[in-house]
CHARMM internal coordinates of N, CA and C (Angstrom, degrees):
IC EDIT
DIST 1 N 1 CA 1.4598
DIST 1 CA 1 C 1.5217
ANGL 1 N 1 CA 1 C 109.63
DIST 1 C 2 N 1.2909
ANGL 1 CA 1 C 2 N 114.65
DIHE 1 N 1 CA 1 C 2 N 70.82
DIST 2 N 2 CA 1.4599
ANGL 1 C 2 N 2 CA 120.32
DIHE 1 CA 1 C 2 N 2 CA -177.84
DIST 2 CA 2 C 1.5216
ANGL 2 N 2 CA 2 C 112.73
DIHE 1 C 2 N 2 CA 2 C -63.89
DIST 2 C 3 N 1.3182
ANGL 2 CA 2 C 3 N 117.44
DIHE 2 N 2 CA 2 C 3 N -29.78
DIST 3 N 3 CA 1.4605
ANGL 2 C 3 N 3 CA 121.08
DIHE 2 CA 2 C 3 N 3 CA -177.29
DIST 3 CA 3 C 1.5248
ANGL 3 N 3 CA 3 C 112.35
DIHE 2 C 3 N 3 CA 3 C -88.15
DIST 3 C 4 N 1.3141
ANGL 3 CA 3 C 4 N 116.86
DIHE 3 N 3 CA 3 C 4 N 14.30
DIST 4 N 4 CA 1.4617
ANGL 3 C 4 N 4 CA 121.30
DIHE 3 CA 3 C 4 N 4 CA -179.21
DIST 4 CA 4 C 1.5240
ANGL 4 N 4 CA 4 C 109.35
DIHE 3 C 4 N 4 CA 4 C -135.28
DIST 4 C 5 N 1.3380
ANGL 4 CA 4 C 5 N 117.19
DIHE 4 N 4 CA 4 C 5 N 69.97
DIST 5 N 5 CA 1.4695
ANGL 4 C 5 N 5 CA 119.32
DIHE 4 CA 4 C 5 N 5 CA -177.24
DIST 5 CA 5 C 1.5283
ANGL 5 N 5 CA 5 C 111.47
DIHE 4 C 5 N 5 CA 5 C -69.53
DIST 5 C 6 N 1.3139
ANGL 5 CA 5 C 6 N 114.87
DIHE 5 N 5 CA 5 C 6 N 153.06
DIST 6 N 6 CA 1.4676
ANGL 5 C 6 N 6 CA 121.87
DIHE 5 CA 5 C 6 N 6 CA 177.09
DIST 6 CA 6 C 1.5305
ANGL 6 N 6 CA 6 C 108.57
DIHE 5 C 6 N 6 CA 6 C -61.34
DIST 6 C 7 N 1.3308
ANGL 6 CA 6 C 7 N 117.58
DIHE 6 N 6 CA 6 C 7 N 136.11
DIST 7 N 7 CA 1.4739
ANGL 6 C 7 N 7 CA 119.74
DIHE 6 CA 6 C 7 N 7 CA 177.84
DIST 7 CA 7 C 1.5296
ANGL 7 N 7 CA 7 C 111.33
DIHE 6 C 7 N 7 CA 7 C -59.93
DIST 7 C 8 N 1.3044
ANGL 7 CA 7 C 8 N 115.35
DIHE 7 N 7 CA 7 C 8 N 149.27
DIST 8 N 8 CA 1.4633
ANGL 7 C 8 N 8 CA 122.19
DIHE 7 CA 7 C 8 N 8 CA -179.66
DIST 8 CA 8 C 1.5291
ANGL 8 N 8 CA 8 C 108.09
DIHE 7 C 8 N 8 CA 8 C -105.64
DIST 8 C 9 N 1.3324
ANGL 8 CA 8 C 9 N 117.11
DIHE 8 N 8 CA 8 C 9 N 129.79
DIST 9 N 9 CA 1.4682
ANGL 8 C 9 N 9 CA 118.74
DIHE 8 CA 8 C 9 N 9 CA -179.19
DIST 9 CA 9 C 1.5269
ANGL 9 N 9 CA 9 C 111.54
DIHE 8 C 9 N 9 CA 9 C -67.04
DIST 9 C 10 N 1.3319
ANGL 9 CA 9 C 10 N 115.89
DIHE 9 N 9 CA 9 C 10 N 150.53
DIST 10 N 10 CA 1.4672
ANGL 9 C 10 N 10 CA 118.33
DIHE 9 CA 9 C 10 N 10 CA 176.96
DIST 10 CA 10 C 1.5233
ANGL 10 N 10 CA 10 C 110.14
DIHE 9 C 10 N 10 CA 10 C -69.49
DIST 10 C 11 N 1.3034
ANGL 10 CA 10 C 11 N 114.99
DIHE 10 N 10 CA 10 C 11 N 154.23
DIST 11 N 11 CA 1.4628
ANGL 10 C 11 N 11 CA 119.92
DIHE 10 CA 10 C 11 N 11 CA 178.38
DIST 11 CA 11 C 1.5263
ANGL 11 N 11 CA 11 C 109.14
DIHE 10 C 11 N 11 CA 11 C -82.77
DIST 11 C 12 N 1.3254
ANGL 11 CA 11 C 12 N 115.50
DIHE 11 N 11 CA 11 C 12 N 127.01
DIST 12 N 12 CA 1.4639
ANGL 11 C 12 N 12 CA 120.10
DIHE 11 CA 11 C 12 N 12 CA 179.98
DIST 12 CA 12 C 1.5234
ANGL 12 N 12 CA 12 C 109.57
DIHE 11 C 12 N 12 CA 12 C -72.06
DIST 12 C 13 N 1.3352
ANGL 12 CA 12 C 13 N 116.47
DIHE 12 N 12 CA 12 C 13 N 130.34
DIST 13 N 13 CA 1.4649
ANGL 12 C 13 N 13 CA 118.16
DIHE 12 CA 12 C 13 N 13 CA 178.69
DIST 13 CA 13 C 1.5374
ANGL 13 N 13 CA 13 C 110.81
DIHE 12 C 13 N 13 CA 13 C -70.06
DIST 13 C 14 N 1.2997
ANGL 13 CA 13 C 14 N 115.71
DIHE 13 N 13 CA 13 C 14 N 151.02
DIST 14 N 14 CA 1.4602
ANGL 13 C 14 N 14 CA 121.03
DIHE 13 CA 13 C 14 N 14 CA 175.62
DIST 14 CA 14 C 1.5278
ANGL 14 N 14 CA 14 C 108.91
DIHE 13 C 14 N 14 CA 14 C -78.20
DIST 14 C 15 N 1.3054
ANGL 14 CA 14 C 15 N 116.38
DIHE 14 N 14 CA 14 C 15 N 155.62
DIST 15 N 15 CA 1.4751
ANGL 14 C 15 N 15 CA 120.11
DIHE 14 CA 14 C 15 N 15 CA 179.58
DIST 15 CA 15 C 1.5209
ANGL 15 N 15 CA 15 C 111.72
DIHE 14 C 15 N 15 CA 15 C -54.73
DIST 15 C 16 N 1.3240
ANGL 15 CA 15 C 16 N 116.28
DIHE 15 N 15 CA 15 C 16 N -36.97
DIST 16 N 16 CA 1.4713
ANGL 15 C 16 N 16 CA 119.37
DIHE 15 CA 15 C 16 N 16 CA -178.12
DIST 16 CA 16 C 1.5342
ANGL 16 N 16 CA 16 C 112.59
DIHE 15 C 16 N 16 CA 16 C -74.85
DIST 16 C 17 N 1.3351
ANGL 16 CA 16 C 17 N 117.36
DIHE 16 N 16 CA 16 C 17 N -7.28
DIST 17 N 17 CA 1.4642
ANGL 16 C 17 N 17 CA 120.19
DIHE 16 CA 16 C 17 N 17 CA 176.12
DIST 17 CA 17 C 1.5237
ANGL 17 N 17 CA 17 C 111.93
DIHE 16 C 17 N 17 CA 17 C -74.06
DIST 17 C 18 N 1.3267
ANGL 17 CA 17 C 18 N 116.73
DIHE 17 N 17 CA 17 C 18 N -19.75
DIST 18 N 18 CA 1.4652
ANGL 17 C 18 N 18 CA 121.36
DIHE 17 CA 17 C 18 N 18 CA 179.15
DIST 18 CA 18 C 1.5265
ANGL 18 N 18 CA 18 C 109.30
DIHE 17 C 18 N 18 CA 18 C -83.26
DIST 18 C 19 N 1.3281
ANGL 18 CA 18 C 19 N 115.43
DIHE 18 N 18 CA 18 C 19 N 134.80
DIST 19 N 19 CA 1.4705
ANGL 18 C 19 N 19 CA 119.25
DIHE 18 CA 18 C 19 N 19 CA -177.30
DIST 19 CA 19 C 1.5363
ANGL 19 N 19 CA 19 C 112.60
DIHE 18 C 19 N 19 CA 19 C -85.51
DIST 19 C 20 N 1.3326
ANGL 19 CA 19 C 20 N 117.03
DIHE 19 N 19 CA 19 C 20 N -5.99
DIST 20 N 20 CA 1.4717
ANGL 19 C 20 N 20 CA 121.94
DIHE 19 CA 19 C 20 N 20 CA 177.52
DIST 20 CA 20 C 1.5264
ANGL 20 N 20 CA 20 C 113.58
DIHE 19 C 20 N 20 CA 20 C 61.27
DIST 20 C 21 N 1.3519
ANGL 20 CA 20 C 21 N 117.06
DIHE 20 N 20 CA 20 C 21 N 26.18
DIST 21 N 21 CA 1.4678
ANGL 20 C 21 N 21 CA 118.94
DIHE 20 CA 20 C 21 N 21 CA -179.41
DIST 21 CA 21 C 1.5200
ANGL 21 N 21 CA 21 C 112.68
DIHE 20 C 21 N 21 CA 21 C -106.58
DIST 21 C 22 N 1.3258
ANGL 21 CA 21 C 22 N 117.67
DIHE 21 N 21 CA 21 C 22 N 9.52
DIST 22 N 22 CA 1.4532
ANGL 21 C 22 N 22 CA 120.55
DIHE 21 CA 21 C 22 N 22 CA 177.03
DIST 22 CA 22 C 1.5172
ANGL 22 N 22 CA 22 C 114.27
DIHE 21 C 22 N 22 CA 22 C 78.89
DIST 22 C 23 N 1.3080
ANGL 22 CA 22 C 23 N 117.20
DIHE 22 N 22 CA 22 C 23 N 28.26
DIST 23 N 23 CA 1.4630
ANGL 22 C 23 N 23 CA 120.85
DIHE 22 CA 22 C 23 N 23 CA 179.37
DIST 23 CA 23 C 1.5295
ANGL 23 N 23 CA 23 C 110.24
DIHE 22 C 23 N 23 CA 23 C -55.56
DIST 23 C 24 N 1.3054
ANGL 23 CA 23 C 24 N 115.37
DIHE 23 N 23 CA 23 C 24 N 147.14
DIST 24 N 24 CA 1.4553
ANGL 23 C 24 N 24 CA 120.76
DIHE 23 CA 23 C 24 N 24 CA 175.87
DIST 24 CA 24 C 1.5167
ANGL 24 N 24 CA 24 C 108.73
DIHE 23 C 24 N 24 CA 24 C -132.92
DIST 24 C 25 N 1.3101
ANGL 24 CA 24 C 25 N 119.09
DIHE 24 N 24 CA 24 C 25 N 103.73
DIST 25 N 25 CA 1.4601
ANGL 24 C 25 N 25 CA 125.72
DIHE 24 CA 24 C 25 N 25 CA 9.49
DIST 25 CA 25 C 1.5265
ANGL 25 N 25 CA 25 C 111.71
DIHE 24 C 25 N 25 CA 25 C -88.41
DIST 25 C 26 N 1.3065
ANGL 25 CA 25 C 26 N 113.79
DIHE 25 N 25 CA 25 C 26 N 149.52
DIST 26 N 26 CA 1.4710
ANGL 25 C 26 N 26 CA 121.23
DIHE 25 CA 25 C 26 N 26 CA 175.39
DIST 26 CA 26 C 1.5274
ANGL 26 N 26 CA 26 C 108.21
DIHE 25 C 26 N 26 CA 26 C -74.99
DIST 26 C 27 N 1.3070
ANGL 26 CA 26 C 27 N 116.74
DIHE 26 N 26 CA 26 C 27 N 157.50
DIST 27 N 27 CA 1.4603
ANGL 26 C 27 N 27 CA 121.18
DIHE 26 CA 26 C 27 N 27 CA 177.62
DIST 27 CA 27 C 1.5330
ANGL 27 N 27 CA 27 C 110.64
DIHE 26 C 27 N 27 CA 27 C -57.52
DIST 27 C 28 N 1.3293
ANGL 27 CA 27 C 28 N 116.98
DIHE 27 N 27 CA 27 C 28 N -30.59
DIST 28 N 28 CA 1.4637
ANGL 27 C 28 N 28 CA 120.49
DIHE 27 CA 27 C 28 N 28 CA 178.60
DIST 28 CA 28 C 1.5251
ANGL 28 N 28 CA 28 C 111.43
DIHE 27 C 28 N 28 CA 28 C -75.75
DIST 28 C 29 N 1.3432
ANGL 28 CA 28 C 29 N 117.43
DIHE 28 N 28 CA 28 C 29 N -30.48
DIST 29 N 29 CA 1.4682
ANGL 28 C 29 N 29 CA 120.42
DIHE 28 CA 28 C 29 N 29 CA 173.46
DIST 29 CA 29 C 1.5254
ANGL 29 N 29 CA 29 C 109.64
DIHE 28 C 29 N 29 CA 29 C -64.77
DIST 29 C 30 N 1.3046
ANGL 29 CA 29 C 30 N 116.19
DIHE 29 N 29 CA 29 C 30 N -42.78
DIST 30 N 30 CA 1.4695
ANGL 29 C 30 N 30 CA 120.62
DIHE 29 CA 29 C 30 N 30 CA 178.83
DIST 30 CA 30 C 1.5191
ANGL 30 N 30 CA 30 C 110.62
DIHE 29 C 30 N 30 CA 30 C -64.15
DIST 30 C 31 N 1.3229
ANGL 30 CA 30 C 31 N 116.08
DIHE 30 N 30 CA 30 C 31 N -40.73
DIST 31 N 31 CA 1.4601
ANGL 30 C 31 N 31 CA 119.93
DIHE 30 CA 30 C 31 N 31 CA 177.72
DIST 31 CA 31 C 1.5252
ANGL 31 N 31 CA 31 C 110.62
DIHE 30 C 31 N 31 CA 31 C -61.72
DIST 31 C 32 N 1.3209
ANGL 31 CA 31 C 32 N 117.65
DIHE 31 N 31 CA 31 C 32 N -43.76
DIST 32 N 32 CA 1.4624
ANGL 31 C 32 N 32 CA 121.47
DIHE 31 CA 31 C 32 N 32 CA 179.12
DIST 32 CA 32 C 1.5200
ANGL 32 N 32 CA 32 C 110.78
DIHE 31 C 32 N 32 CA 32 C -60.72
DIST 32 C 33 N 1.3250
ANGL 32 CA 32 C 33 N 116.94
DIHE 32 N 32 CA 32 C 33 N -43.98
DIST 33 N 33 CA 1.4687
ANGL 32 C 33 N 33 CA 120.91
DIHE 32 CA 32 C 33 N 33 CA 177.27
DIST 33 CA 33 C 1.5260
ANGL 33 N 33 CA 33 C 111.01
DIHE 32 C 33 N 33 CA 33 C -62.49
DIST 33 C 34 N 1.3272
ANGL 33 CA 33 C 34 N 116.67
DIHE 33 N 33 CA 33 C 34 N -44.64
DIST 34 N 34 CA 1.4630
ANGL 33 C 34 N 34 CA 121.35
DIHE 33 CA 33 C 34 N 34 CA 179.01
DIST 34 CA 34 C 1.5319
ANGL 34 N 34 CA 34 C 110.59
DIHE 33 C 34 N 34 CA 34 C -62.38
DIST 34 C 35 N 1.3298
ANGL 34 CA 34 C 35 N 116.42
DIHE 34 N 34 CA 34 C 35 N -39.08
DIST 35 N 35 CA 1.4579
ANGL 34 C 35 N 35 CA 121.09
DIHE 34 CA 34 C 35 N 35 CA -179.45
DIST 35 CA 35 C 1.5327
ANGL 35 N 35 CA 35 C 110.44
DIHE 34 C 35 N 35 CA 35 C -66.17
DIST 35 C 36 N 1.3170
ANGL 35 CA 35 C 36 N 117.44
DIHE 35 N 35 CA 35 C 36 N -40.25
DIST 36 N 36 CA 1.4624
ANGL 35 C 36 N 36 CA 120.56
DIHE 35 CA 35 C 36 N 36 CA 177.22
DIST 36 CA 36 C 1.5227
ANGL 36 N 36 CA 36 C 110.76
DIHE 35 C 36 N 36 CA 36 C -63.71
DIST 36 C 37 N 1.3269
ANGL 36 CA 36 C 37 N 117.38
DIHE 36 N 36 CA 36 C 37 N -43.33
DIST 37 N 37 CA 1.4616
ANGL 36 C 37 N 37 CA 120.69
DIHE 36 CA 36 C 37 N 37 CA 177.79
DIST 37 CA 37 C 1.5335
ANGL 37 N 37 CA 37 C 110.95
DIHE 36 C 37 N 37 CA 37 C -63.62
DIST 37 C 38 N 1.3287
ANGL 37 CA 37 C 38 N 116.35
DIHE 37 N 37 CA 37 C 38 N -40.80
DIST 38 N 38 CA 1.4565
ANGL 37 C 38 N 38 CA 120.68
DIHE 37 CA 37 C 38 N 38 CA 177.84
DIST 38 CA 38 C 1.5258
ANGL 38 N 38 CA 38 C 110.81
DIHE 37 C 38 N 38 CA 38 C -61.44
DIST 38 C 39 N 1.3271
ANGL 38 CA 38 C 39 N 117.51
DIHE 38 N 38 CA 38 C 39 N -46.76
DIST 39 N 39 CA 1.4659
ANGL 38 C 39 N 39 CA 120.88
DIHE 38 CA 38 C 39 N 39 CA -178.96
DIST 39 CA 39 C 1.5248
ANGL 39 N 39 CA 39 C 111.41
DIHE 38 C 39 N 39 CA 39 C -60.79
DIST 39 C 40 N 1.3331
ANGL 39 CA 39 C 40 N 116.49
DIHE 39 N 39 CA 39 C 40 N -40.74
DIST 40 N 40 CA 1.4582
ANGL 39 C 40 N 40 CA 119.98
DIHE 39 CA 39 C 40 N 40 CA 177.55
DIST 40 CA 40 C 1.5264
ANGL 40 N 40 CA 40 C 110.51
DIHE 39 C 40 N 40 CA 40 C -65.76
DIST 40 C 41 N 1.3029
ANGL 40 CA 40 C 41 N 117.20
DIHE 40 N 40 CA 40 C 41 N -44.62
DIST 41 N 41 CA 1.4648
ANGL 40 C 41 N 41 CA 121.08
DIHE 40 CA 40 C 41 N 41 CA 178.96
DIST 41 CA 41 C 1.5254
ANGL 41 N 41 CA 41 C 110.40
DIHE 40 C 41 N 41 CA 41 C -62.21
DIST 41 C 42 N 1.3317
ANGL 41 CA 41 C 42 N 117.19
DIHE 41 N 41 CA 41 C 42 N -38.42
DIST 42 N 42 CA 1.4626
ANGL 41 C 42 N 42 CA 120.92
DIHE 41 CA 41 C 42 N 42 CA 179.49
DIST 42 CA 42 C 1.5257
ANGL 42 N 42 CA 42 C 110.22
DIHE 41 C 42 N 42 CA 42 C -66.45
DIST 42 C 43 N 1.3325
ANGL 42 CA 42 C 43 N 117.81
DIHE 42 N 42 CA 42 C 43 N -43.18
DIST 43 N 43 CA 1.4726
ANGL 42 C 43 N 43 CA 120.32
DIHE 42 CA 42 C 43 N 43 CA 177.42
DIST 43 CA 43 C 1.5270
ANGL 43 N 43 CA 43 C 110.63
DIHE 42 C 43 N 43 CA 43 C -58.80
DIST 43 C 44 N 1.3300
ANGL 43 CA 43 C 44 N 116.42
DIHE 43 N 43 CA 43 C 44 N -43.82
DIST 44 N 44 CA 1.4597
ANGL 43 C 44 N 44 CA 120.69
DIHE 43 CA 43 C 44 N 44 CA 179.77
DIST 44 CA 44 C 1.5277
ANGL 44 N 44 CA 44 C 110.96
DIHE 43 C 44 N 44 CA 44 C -65.69
DIST 44 C 45 N 1.3356
ANGL 44 CA 44 C 45 N 116.75
DIHE 44 N 44 CA 44 C 45 N -41.39
DIST 45 N 45 CA 1.4557
ANGL 44 C 45 N 45 CA 121.34
DIHE 44 CA 44 C 45 N 45 CA 178.97
DIST 45 CA 45 C 1.5236
ANGL 45 N 45 CA 45 C 110.36
DIHE 44 C 45 N 45 CA 45 C -63.44
DIST 45 C 46 N 1.3484
ANGL 45 CA 45 C 46 N 116.51
DIHE 45 N 45 CA 45 C 46 N -44.93
DIST 46 N 46 CA 1.4638
ANGL 45 C 46 N 46 CA 120.47
DIHE 45 CA 45 C 46 N 46 CA -179.93
DIST 46 CA 46 C 1.5255
ANGL 46 N 46 CA 46 C 110.75
DIHE 45 C 46 N 46 CA 46 C -62.59
DIST 46 C 47 N 1.3260
ANGL 46 CA 46 C 47 N 117.33
DIHE 46 N 46 CA 46 C 47 N -37.69
DIST 47 N 47 CA 1.4611
ANGL 46 C 47 N 47 CA 120.29
DIHE 46 CA 46 C 47 N 47 CA 178.43
DIST 47 CA 47 C 1.5315
ANGL 47 N 47 CA 47 C 110.36
DIHE 46 C 47 N 47 CA 47 C -64.69
DIST 47 C 48 N 1.3288
ANGL 47 CA 47 C 48 N 116.81
DIHE 47 N 47 CA 47 C 48 N -39.19
DIST 48 N 48 CA 1.4634
ANGL 47 C 48 N 48 CA 120.15
DIHE 47 CA 47 C 48 N 48 CA 178.59
DIST 48 CA 48 C 1.5165
ANGL 48 N 48 CA 48 C 112.53
DIHE 47 C 48 N 48 CA 48 C -68.32
DIST 48 C 49 N 1.3279
ANGL 48 CA 48 C 49 N 116.99
DIHE 48 N 48 CA 48 C 49 N -28.71
DIST 49 N 49 CA 1.4546
ANGL 48 C 49 N 49 CA 122.20
DIHE 48 CA 48 C 49 N 49 CA -175.43
DIST 49 CA 49 C 1.5245
ANGL 49 N 49 CA 49 C 112.91
DIHE 48 C 49 N 49 CA 49 C -104.35
DIST 49 C 50 N 1.3113
ANGL 49 CA 49 C 50 N 117.50
DIHE 49 N 49 CA 49 C 50 N 8.90
DIST 50 N 50 CA 1.4650
ANGL 49 C 50 N 50 CA 120.69
DIHE 49 CA 49 C 50 N 50 CA 179.00
DIST 50 CA 50 C 1.5248
ANGL 50 N 50 CA 50 C 108.76
DIHE 49 C 50 N 50 CA 50 C -66.62
DIST 50 C 51 N 1.3301
ANGL 50 CA 50 C 51 N 116.10
DIHE 50 N 50 CA 50 C 51 N 143.10
DIST 51 N 51 CA 1.4559
ANGL 50 C 51 N 51 CA 118.23
DIHE 50 CA 50 C 51 N 51 CA 178.07
DIST 51 CA 51 C 1.5288
ANGL 51 N 51 CA 51 C 109.96
DIHE 50 C 51 N 51 CA 51 C -62.22
DIST 51 C 52 N 1.3050
ANGL 51 CA 51 C 52 N 115.82
DIHE 51 N 51 CA 51 C 52 N 141.34
DIST 52 N 52 CA 1.4614
ANGL 51 C 52 N 52 CA 120.68
DIHE 51 CA 51 C 52 N 52 CA 179.35
DIST 52 CA 52 C 1.5301
ANGL 52 N 52 CA 52 C 108.12
DIHE 51 C 52 N 52 CA 52 C -68.64
DIST 52 C 53 N 1.3033
ANGL 52 CA 52 C 53 N 115.22
DIHE 52 N 52 CA 52 C 53 N 141.92
DIST 53 N 53 CA 1.4556
ANGL 52 C 53 N 53 CA 121.01
DIHE 52 CA 52 C 53 N 53 CA 177.09
DIST 53 CA 53 C 1.5025
ANGL 53 N 53 CA 53 C 111.12
DIHE 52 C 53 N 53 CA 53 C -72.10
DIST 53 C 54 N 1.3114
ANGL 53 CA 53 C 54 N 117.03
DIHE 53 N 53 CA 53 C 54 N 175.17
DIST 54 N 54 CA 1.4550
ANGL 53 C 54 N 54 CA 120.15
DIHE 53 CA 53 C 54 N 54 CA 179.43
DIST 54 CA 54 C 1.5288
ANGL 54 N 54 CA 54 C 110.69
DIHE 53 C 54 N 54 CA 54 C -62.78
DIST 54 C 55 N 1.3091
ANGL 54 CA 54 C 55 N 114.26
DIHE 54 N 54 CA 54 C 55 N 142.51
DIST 55 N 55 CA 1.4593
ANGL 54 C 55 N 55 CA 120.37
DIHE 54 CA 54 C 55 N 55 CA 178.74
DIST 55 CA 55 C 1.5151
ANGL 55 N 55 CA 55 C 107.58
DIHE 54 C 55 N 55 CA 55 C -90.45
DIST 55 C 56 N 1.3130
ANGL 55 CA 55 C 56 N 115.49
DIHE 55 N 55 CA 55 C 56 N 125.74
DIST 56 N 56 CA 1.4578
ANGL 55 C 56 N 56 CA 119.33
DIHE 55 CA 55 C 56 N 56 CA 178.76
DIST 56 CA 56 C 1.5177
ANGL 56 N 56 CA 56 C 108.14
DIHE 55 C 56 N 56 CA 56 C -108.78
DIST 56 C 57 N 1.2874
ANGL 56 CA 56 C 57 N 116.38
DIHE 56 N 56 CA 56 C 57 N 139.50
DIST 57 N 57 CA 1.4561
ANGL 56 C 57 N 57 CA 120.34
DIHE 56 CA 56 C 57 N 57 CA -178.70
DIST 57 CA 57 C 1.5108
ANGL 57 N 57 CA 57 C 111.15
DIHE 56 C 57 N 57 CA 57 C -126.02
DIST 57 C 58 N 1.3007
ANGL 57 CA 57 C 58 N 115.11
DIHE 57 N 57 CA 57 C 58 N 170.01
DIST 58 N 58 CA 1.4566
ANGL 57 C 58 N 58 CA 119.79
DIHE 57 CA 57 C 58 N 58 CA 179.10
DIST 58 CA 58 C 1.4952
ANGL 58 N 58 CA 58 C 110.86
DIHE 57 C 58 N 58 CA 58 C -94.01
END
COOR INIT
IC SEED 1 N 1 CA 1 C
IC BUILD
């Protein structure tokens, strides 16, 4: 499945990337949202790439 690459996790911001001014959303809020989307995409990708179970026939 060359056209279905494994999702890449978002890069976690460094503590000094936050400006400490109470932004809404904060860079860490965005990271959390991105991480949740990544985890969901990874679960879906893993399900698509799971090995097929045994084939049973009649």
